[in-house]
C-alpha positions, 0 to 999 in steps of 0.5 A: 538452500532455498528459503521458503517464502510465506506464499509457499508454506504448507501445513505440516511442514517445518521451517527454519528461515529468516522473516520480518517480524511485523507485529507481536503482542502478548496475551495470556491463556486461561491459566494465566501463562503468557503467549505471543501472537506474531505476524511474520512477513517476506516479499510474498506475503504475511502469515500469523504465528503463535509462541507457546514456549520460552515466551518471556525470553523470546519477547525480550530478544525480538521486537517489531521490525526486527529480522528474525530467524524462525524455527517453527512448525506450519499448521492450520487454525480456523481455516488459515495457515499458522506457524507454531514458533519453537524458537526465534532469534534476532538477525543483524540488519547487515546480514539480510537484504531488506528488499527480500522482505517487502512486496513490490510491484511487478511492473517497471518503475522507470517506465511507469514514471516516464509515462507519468512525466510524459503526461504532465509534459503535455499539459496545456496549463502552463502553471500546472506544467511548471508545478510538475516540472518543480516536483520532478526536479526534486530527486528526493521526492521522486525517489520517495514517490516511485518507491512508496506503497499506496496503503498499508494493507488495503490496495497497492500495498507494496513498493511502487504501489503508489506510482502504479495506482497513480498511473492507472488512475491517470490513464483512466482520467485521460479517457474520462476527460475525453468523454465528458465535455467541459472537464478540465483535463489538466486539473483532473490529471494534476489532482490524480497525481497529487491526491495521495502524494502525502503517502510518501511520508504517511507510510514507513516503507524502509523495512516494513509497511506501516504508518509513520508518527507523522502519518498517524498524527496528520494523515496523508491529506494534511501532509499532501497539502504541505508538500504542495505548498512547498512546491507552490513557492517555486511557482509564485504566479499560480492563480489563487483560484487554480491553487484552491481548486487543486487543493480541493482535489486533495482535500475531497478525494475520499468523497465523504467526511466519514471516510476522511475528507474534510470536504466532499467533492464540489467540482466535476473534476473532484467528483471524477477523482473520487470515483476514479480513485475508488474504482482503481483501488477497489479493483486492485484489492479484489484482484489481490484477494482473488489471486491470494486465495489458495482454495479450490472451487469457483468462489473465494471465502467471504470477504468481511470488509466488502461483505461478499464472496467473489466468483473466480470462474469454473475449475479455479484452483486458487491463485489464478486471479490478477 
């Protein structure tokens, strides 16, 4: 029997299927009785839910990160779908395929990585070229780099998202480096490829996309510098100035201290990296928002973070963005 995906749920339907329990939190009604807020997920998306009955038994039986068999009624709450859970049981890990519960890029990961490797192979800077030869020779690193998401929620938040985001940025970087005179193409490309490399360890993406303890404590910028230092030990003749400029790309790519960069961009290549990163991540997040909007009409609902509605075009019936 076909398992209903989150993206296929409609108000008024009943479900009895397996999902990933991404989040759960205990709250209390005005009368003091407890209830559970939950977030369920599969590869197609997430949906909020609530448990009104058998709360203590269910809370004791399942935890965040568990695969759960959910029996529920789908309804609406404040304009969004909500599942009212009647029962929820933990499902053994070996009874499910974890990849069914994580969103993934629709693009060919192998082809994307091959194109990125071809770009570094054309580098004229022998030191940077050798550095990437070292990175690509590390099979464990490559496996993580090609599987990692680029974020938990905001943009490219799916398996292969980091690679997709990086390749898109790399293509933009090559075009921009050819447009402006005096731009160090190899340095800009190196910064693009390494700017988010720390997300391979900042994020946990084995069964759900969330932050690791290391990620929460250090951030992907600090982890990225550590990963770079590990590989630089195998390129001992890299000029110190080149090392400093490359590290500055990682340190400054968020643009401003208030957005997490210890230093603002102080070279043309670092400035370009910041804008390329912002452009690609913003376009992806907007397109995802438009694509996931199920409503009819020409406009999306109000996007609280970006503080605006987005125009979908005349005669839109939702889900047509992208």
